[in-house]
N, C-alpha and C positions, 0 to 999 in steps of 0.2 A: 914528424914527417921529414924524411930526407930525400931531396931530389938528387938523383944520381946523374952522371954525365950522359947526355943524349947519345944514342946509338944511331949510326947511319947505316942502313941496310938496303940492299936492293930487293925489290919486290916486283916481279913481273916486268922487269926492265925499267922500273922507276926507282928513284932514290926516295927513301922514306925515312923520316927521323922519328925515332921512338923515344919517348921520355919515360924513364924508369923512376918510380917513386917508391921509396922504402917506407912502409907503414909499421907502426909498433906492434899492431895486432889486428885481428879480424875486424873488430869494431872500428878501429882507425881506418883500415882499408875501405870498409863499407862507406864511411862518412866521406872520405876523400873522393872516392869514385862517384858518389851521388853529387857532391859539390861540383865536380868537373862536368858531369852530364847536365845538371841544372844550369850551370853557367852557359853552356853551349846552347841549350834550348832557349834560354832567355835572350841570347845575343843574336840568334839567327831568325830569319823570316820563316824558314822551313827546315826541319831536321828529320831525317829518316834514321831510326834506331834499329839495329839488329841486336835483339836481346837474347842472351844465353839462357838455357834452361838448367835445371838442377838446383842443388842447395847452396852452391858457392856464392852466387850473386844475391841471395835472399836478403841480406842486410842492406845492400844497396837499393834493391827494389822497394823495401819497406820505407826507406828514407825518401825515395822518389814519390811514392804514394802519399806519404805524410806531407811533403812539400806541395804536391798537387792539391790536396785537400785544404791546406792552409793558405796557399798563395795562388792557386790556379795555374801553376806552371805545367 
């Protein structure tokens, strides 16, 4: 995993920092994305997720389901 220089972009009049992470492959990307989401869910009292549809996030969602079953996250 390679963390690239954060981008600062304007979004609806707000400054937003976007962190780009370069993954080696689809499996690596799915694992990293799931870890980021799981960390956020565990650290916050309340989290609202907007989840995408289609095949691209399937690996991430499989990891989220597995973590929920194993750890209750």
